N, C-alpha and C positions, 0 to 999 in steps of 0.2 A: 647277726644281731651285734657283733663286736664283743668287747670286753664287759664282764658283769659289773653293774654298778649299784651302789648302796648309798642310802642316806644314814649318816652317822652322828649328826647333830642338829639341833634346832633350838631357835630363840625367837622371841617375840617381845615387842613393848606392850604396855597397856594401850588400848585402843580408846582415846580419848581425844577431845579438842584440846590442843595445846597453843598457848599464846607465847611461850618462851623458847622451846626447843626448835631448831631448825630442821628441815629434812635431813641434812647430812648428819645432825647429832642423832636422830631416830635411827638412821641407816646404822651408824656406828654402835648404838645401844642393842640392836638386833643381831648385828654381825658378831659382836663381843660375846654375847650370851650364846649364840649358836656354837662358837669355837670353845667357849669354857664348858659347854655341855659335854663335849667330848676330849677334853684335855688337849686340844691343839692350838697351835699359834698361827699367826698370819704368815710367817715365814714359811709353813708348811703347805699355804695355799698356792696352786699353780695358776690358777685364773678365776676372774670374777665375772659372774652374771647379774645384771641389774634391771629391774622392772619398774618403771615410774612413769607418770603422766607427761604429756607433751608440755613444752616449755610455757606455751601460752596460758596453761591453766594455773600454774605457779607464779607465773610472771618472772621466770628465772630463765636467762638466755643461756644456751647450751647447759641445760640442766644436767644431762648425764655427766658431763665433764665436772660439773659443779659437785655433784654427788659422789664422784669417784673415789676421792681418798677417804671420805666417811664410810663408804662401802668396803673399804680395804684394797682398793684397785690400784693404789699408787704403784707404778712400775711394773704392773702386771698385765697380761692380756685381758681384754675387757669387753664384754658385749652388752649394750643395752637395747631393750625392745619395750613395746607397749602396743597391746592388742584390747585395750579397754579392760573390762572386768576380767577377760580371760587370761590376762597377763601372769597372775600370779601361779598357774599351773603351766603356762608357756614357757617361763623362766626355767623351772627344773628340767623341763624337756631339753631345753638349750644346755643346761648343765649335763644332763645324761649323754647327749651327742658329744660334747667336748671329751668326755671320759671314755664313752663306749668305743669311740673312735681311735683311741689310744694316743691322742695328741698330748693330754694331761693325765695325771694321776688324782689331782684334787680340784674341787671347784667349791668357791663360796657362792651361794645363790642369796642376793638380797633384793626385796621388794619393799618400797616406801611409797608413801603418799601422805600429803599434808593437804587435806581438803579444806580446812579452815581458812588457809591462806589463798584459795583460789579467788582471783580478781581478774575480770568480773565473774560473776557465777559461770560455771561451765555450760548452763543452758543457753547462755549467749553465744558461745562457740558452736553448740550443737545445732543452732538454727541455721548455720552456714554449711552444715556437712550433708543436707539432703539435696535431692536433685532439684536444680535450680527451675526446672519447668514444670514436672509433676507433682513435686511436693513442697518445695520451699514457700509457693504462694499461701499454703495453708497455715503457715508459721507454726510447724509442729514443734513440740518438745518431746524428750523421751518419755516423760510421766504419761502423756496422754496416749502415746503409742502402746506404752505397757499396759494401760487401761483397757485399749481395743483387744489386745492380745488376752488379757486376763478374762474379759467378756467373752471373747471368741470361745476360750477354753470352757468356760462355765457353760455357755449355752449349747455348745456341741455335745456335752456329756450330761446336761441336766442337773448341774451342781449349784448350790447357792452360796452365799458369803459365809454362812456357817462352816461349811464343808472345807473353805479355804482358810477361814481364821484360826482353824485347829492347829495349823503349822506354826503360825505365828505365836500362839499360846504355848505350844511344845517347845520351840527354840528358845522363846525368852525365858522359859522355866528352866531349861537346861543351862542357859548361861548364868544362872544364879550360881552355879558352881565354878565358873571361869575366873581366875584372878585377873585376867586382862580385859574383862567385860567392861564397855563403855557406860552402859546404864542398865546395871541388873535390877530387873522388877519383874514381878510376877502379874500377869494379866489373865483375864477371863475371856471367853467368846464374846461376852457382851461389850467388855471394855474395847474390844477391836471394833466391834460393830458400832459403837458409840464414838469413835474418833473422828476427827475431822475428814471430810470428803475432799480429796484432792483433785482427782479427776475420776468420776464414777466407772467402774466399782472399786478403784484403789482408794484407801482411806490412810490417814497418817500412820496407824500401828500396822498397816499391810508392809509397811516400807522400813528398811533398815535405816539407823541412823548416819548421818555425815560424820566421819571420823577422821582422826590422824593417827598413823602408826606405822610400824615396820616389822617384817618377819624375816628371817635368815635361815637358811639350811647350810649344812656342810655335807657334801656329796664326795665319795671316793671310790676309786677303782677297788676290786676285789682284795688285792694284796695289802693295799693300805688299811681298807675297811677292816679286815681281821686282825690287822695289829691295833687298830685304834679302839675297837670295841668287841665285846663277846655277844652283842646283841645287833648286828647290822640288819636294817631294813632295806630289802632289794627293790629295785626298780624293775618290775616284771613286764609293765607294757606301757607304752605311750601312744597317745593319738591327738590329732587336731583336725579341724574341719573349716573352712571358710564358705558360707552360703552366700547366695546373692545379697547385696546391701538394699535391694529394693523390697522392703518390708511388704510394700502392697502386693508383691508377686508371690507371697509364701503363703501357706496356710497356717495361720498364727496358733492353731491349737495343738501343734505338735512341732517340736524342735529337731528338725531333720539333722541339722548341723551336729547335735549332740550324739545322735545315733551313729552317724559316720565316723566321729571321733571315738566313740566307744567301741565300735567293730574293730578298728585299727589297734586300739590297746588291748582289747580282749583277745584278739588274734595273736598278738606278740605275746601275751601273758598265758596263752593256752586257756583260756576261760571260754567254756562253751555253754554254761548256764548260768549266767551273771545273778540271777534272782538266789540261787542257791550257794554259789561259789564266792560271792562278795560278801564278807561278813559284817563289815561295816562301811558306811559311805557319808561322805560330806559333800553332797550336790550343791551347787551354787544357789543361794537364797537371798538375793537383795529384795526380793518381795516374796511374800508367802506362797503365792500361787506358782512362782518359778521352781520351788522345791519340787512339786508335784508334777510340773511340766518336765523337769529334769530327771526326775526318777524314772518317768516312762521312757524319755528318750535314752536313757542308760539301760534301758530294758530289765530294769530291777523289778518291774512289774508290767501288767499289759496296758495298753492305751486305756484311759479312762478309769484305771483302778486305783491310782495313787491316793485320791481322797478316801477311798473306801478302806484300804488297809490302814492309813492313818487314822481313821475313826476306830478302827478295830483296835488301835494300839500297838501294831506290830513294828512301827517305826520308833517307838519310845526307846529310851536308852536301855531298858530291860527287855525289849521286845524281841522278835525273830529277825528283824532287819534293823538294826539300829540307823536311824537317818539323822545327821547333824547332831551327835551327842554333845558337841562343843557348846551348842547354842547358836551355831552358824552366825551369818551376816546380821540377821534379825536380831539376835541376842548379844552377840559380842560387839558387833560394829563392822563399818564397812569402809575402810581406806582403800580405795578401789584397788589399786595393783597389789598391795599387800594383802588382800581379803582372800583370794584364791591360794596364795602361799601359805596362809594361816591354815586352810583345810588340809594342805600336803602335810603340814607340821602335825595337825592334829591326828591323822591316820598314823604317822610315824610314832607318836606317843601311844596311840591304842594298841598297836601292833607289839610294842616293847611293854604294855602293861604300866606305863608310866603317866597315865592320863588323870591320876588322882581321883577326885570325886566324880569326874567325868567318864571313868572308866566303864566300859560296857558290861553287861554281866556275862555275856557269852564269850568263849575264847575265840578270838579272831586270828585267822592265817592270812586273809587276803582283804585289803582295804582299798577304797577308791577315792580319789578327789577330783572334782570337776569345776571348771569355771566357764564363765560365759560372758561375752562382752562385744566391744566395738559398736556397730550398727545392728545389734542383736542377731549377729550371724556368724560369731565366732564360737567353736566348741572346742575346748582343750580337757584332755582326759589324762590321768597317771593312775596306774595301778601299782600298788605296793604290796609286798608279802614277805613272809618270815619263813 
């Protein structure tokens, strides 16, 4: 497994549509906050990992190079990656590899997204990424594919929209306590059900808002981590999986790619009973049904059980298994590459007891963050512990 690696600092910007700040400035703001949080300076950072969307989305040529100095990578070894929404957990996995391998002692992980500047709308690009013979003639967009997946999940287990909407209500309420939340507002199930239909059964309030923002982590090997902080949060397990891009060939009611990634991370972390050994989790929730989907893929409950334990209150911040106590993407916002890293930062703060009003009621020793993306087939998982 290599050398032991910890997260020692974290920072994030407010998630909001920004007309003035550039992506470079957002990356700088998050990176500086992360370094300040652990009393480190940029000259103590050995390498930088960056996650951000493809050049075509932002209309910035060589976007990774453009963002490099803002992310603290000037004159340093530098890696950029992107796997859609899975990026925010994939990047700290890269950071872990750099440090566990012994090549570096410290790594700054930065994920940035400025969705408000996407020109043209990313759906225009998504139309061209599907199979040219079997899928592209249908003119698919991601939203209606998500609608097919949500409908498949509901009909497989016999759930209705009220069962799904509880997730949006919970997460948006949790986000009222998050200082970085884009549009903190409390909703009822009726509000969700009465919102605009986008592609049945997906409605406007089932979906996370379009956001700009950045998040950063400082990661360090054990001998540095213990010098920098008395409360290191250890990377105990990492996992990732890539399923087929042909969504027509998968059973849409279950995210197999998440289970494969989770099993890899659990095996590394020594977790054999995740439903009881994971004390707080931040699964990826760009849509309300995806939180339920991902809870099951993470084996935090049985298949078809996630809406039931949600209705019972077990996933509330003061419940037996707090899920997205931060407010998640549904409540805080969804700057795609940065969204998953926000979840890793939230677990870091929860395990250190530094989540403020978002702090869960129970004492947590192990936490998990998970992200999902690309053509709905990427699963990335990280298990943190104290």
